[in-house]
Structures are given as C-alpha cells and as structure tokens.
N, C-alpha and C positions, 0 to 999 in steps of 0.2 A: 293275562291275569286270571287267577282263580278266585272264586267267591271270597275266600278269607282275605286275599290281598285287597280286593275291592272294599271289603268291610273295613280293613285298616285305613284305606284312603278316605272313606266316608266318615269314619269316627274321628279321624285327625282333623277334618275340616268342620265337623259338626259340633265340636266341643263347646264353643262359645255361643252357639245359636240356640234360641228358644225353640224354633221350628226349622228343620233342615230338609229341604225338598230335593230329591234326586230324580232327574228325568232319564229314563232308560228307553232309548229309541232305536229304530232299525226297521228294515223291510219285513214283510210277512215271511215267516219261516226262518227268521234269523235267530230265534231262541230267546227273545225278550222275556217272555213269561217264565220260562225255566230259570233264567238268570235272576230275575226279580225274586222268585220263590226261594232260590238257593241263598241269595244275599239276605233276604228277610230271616231265614232260619239261622244263619250265622250271627246276624246282629242280635236276634232274640236270645240266642244261646249265650251271648256275652252280657245279657241283661238290659239291652237297649229296648226302649218302648218305640215300636215301629209298626208301620202298616203299609199296605199296597193299594194303589188306586189304578185299576185297569181302564184303559181308554175304551175297551169294547162295550162297556155299558152305555155308551153314548151313540150306538147305532140308531139311526132312524128306524121306525117300525116298518115292517115289510109292506104294510098297506100304503104307507106314505111313499115308500120307494117305488111301488108299483104305479101309484098315481103320477109320480114324477118320471116314469119310464127309466128308473135307475136300479131296478131289482137285480138285473144281471151284472150290475157294477158294484154290488154290495161289497164294502171294504175299501172303496175308493174314497178320497177325502170328502167329496161332496155328499157321501151317503151317511155322514155323521152329523150330529147336532154339535158342531164345533164350538159355537158361541157358548152354549151351556157348559161344555167341557172346560172352556177357558175360564168361565165365571167360577166354576167349582174349584179349579186349581188356584185361582186368585184367593178364594176364601181359605183354602188349605194353607197357602203360603203365608197368609196374614194371621194364622193361628186362631181363627174365629170358632171357638167352642167345638162341639161335635159337628161333623159334616157328613151327611148321608150321601152315598154314592150308588148309582144304579150299577147292576152287574149284567152279565150276558149268559143266558142258558143256551149252550151250543146245541143240545139235543132238541130243544124247542125252537131254536133259531130266533130267539126273542130276548129283549131286555127285561130285567127284573128290578123294579124300583126298590131302593133302599137295601140292596143286597150287601153293601159294604158300609162300614162306618170308620171315619177317621176321627179318633178320639182327641179331645183337647189335650190329653196327656201324652199323645204320641210325639216323640222328639224328632224321629226320622220318618219321612213319608217317601215311599218309592212309587213314582208315577211311571207306568209303562204303556207304550203304544207306538204305532208306526209313525205318526205324524207330529210328534212332539217338537221336532226341530225344523219343521217345514217352513220355508221362507215366504209363504203367501198368507194373506189374511183369511180368517182370524187366527190361524194356527201360529203365526209369527209372534203373536202377543204372549205366547206361553214362555218363551225363552227367558224373559225377564223375571219370571217367578221361580226358576230353578236355581238352586245354590250350587248344583253340580250336575253335569250331564255325561251320560255314557251312550255310545253309539255302537251297535253291532253291525258288522259289515262282512258277512261271509261271501265267498265267491259266488257269482251268479249261477254257476253250474250246480253248486251245492243247494242254493235256494230252489232251483227248478226241481231237483230230486226230492227235496223235502216237501215241496208244495204238491207235487204229483202224488206222493205217498199219502199226504194228508187227505186228499180226495179219495184215494183208494181205500183208506181206512174208514171213510164215510160210506163205503159201499158202491162207489162208482166203478164202472168198467174201465179198463186201462185207457181206451181212446177218449172216453168222456172225462176221465180224470186229467189227462194231459191237456185237453181242450179247456177245461175250467182253469187250470193252473196257468197256462200260457196266454189265455184270452183275457184274464182279469188280474190274477195274483201277480204275475210277473210285470205287467204294466204298472201296477201299484208299487211294486218293489223298485222299479226303475225311477218312478216319481220320487220315492223316498231317497234313493241313492243320489239322484241328480239335483234335488232341490232342498236338501237339509243343510242347515248351517253347521259349522264345525262344533264338535263336542269336546269336552275336557279330556275324555278318554275314549279312544276308538279301539275296538277289539275286532281283529280279523281284517283281511284285505279283500276288497271287491275286485273282480276281474271278469 
C-alpha cells in the first residue's frame, strides 16, 4: 500500500471519531518514520488536522543508561521510559487538551523535552516506534489505545543492509558499523518481529 491508500484507510475509519490514534510499528530500519511523515503529508494535504508522536523521545538519558550498564544496548526495550510513553499515549487517546511530547536530537544523542505538541484540535495522531505492539509489559498496554495499527516487516536481509548503512552514515568504519548493527540493532529487530501482536495492516514480508 502506498501512503495515499493508507490515508484512505485511515480517513474511512476515523470519520466518526473525536480522536483517532494510529500506531505505526516495526523493527529498526523498517521505514516507520518515513512512512509516518509521508502519511502525515497526505492527510494534511487533504485538510486533516493531524500530528506525529515519535517513540524516540522517550529514550532514557545516556547517563542513566551508563549507570544501568545499558548504554551499549541503547534502543532495546529496557532503554526507554516505557511507562511514561504509555501514559502519554493514554492521554492522547483520551483527547486531553494539548499534550507535550519529548523529541530526540540524533546529532546530540539526547532527548529534548517538549519538542512536539499534540494539539487538542488534532483529529488524527500517528504514533510511531519499534515497540508499540510488543507483547510484554508495560508496552502491551499500548495496543488498547490505538484505533488502527500498521506494522512494517521488511526481510531481515534488507534490515541488515539499512542498519549497517545507518552507522556508516554516522561515520563508523565498515567493520564497526556492521558490529553495531549486528550486535544491537538486529537483536532488537528480532525482538520486534518475534514478540509483536498482529496489526490491522502489515506491509512487507519478513524472512
């Protein structure tokens, strides 16, 4: 499905809702952020009031991860403030006024408080992240607050290529880039692929 077709599906289901929350999940490197951005542009071009909530703003601070000996696992489920993320999604789904959302500065490798705002006027909210459909607590609390879910599942070989290239783009040498991707990103991807509940729409086939 292309973004315009997904927008058709979202709009058809969102017509009677005061607030319609779409969860866009998938492993790292699957294209969630790109899809969410494309979908948002299509929806806004059609006059919809919509916004995006990225999960990345809920990374625990590097100092906390270092204290917990989790810095090298950054991006794994346990390296996020999952409970805070759940509470924010609950507030968004309930339509509670404006909701401030932290963002993530990749260049600084740090979260930024209040980087995003979900307005009380937003009809459609796109929530994107790796672990939105994870079947373990507290992540499993999220599913009940999504009105529609989309899961991206490219082949594992495609994910490997994308994730290695991501680290190359960050300036790592080829061996180091492959080590970072295969040592942390791919295990996280396998967690997502193996422990996520079924979505309403799945794009791509894992292998």
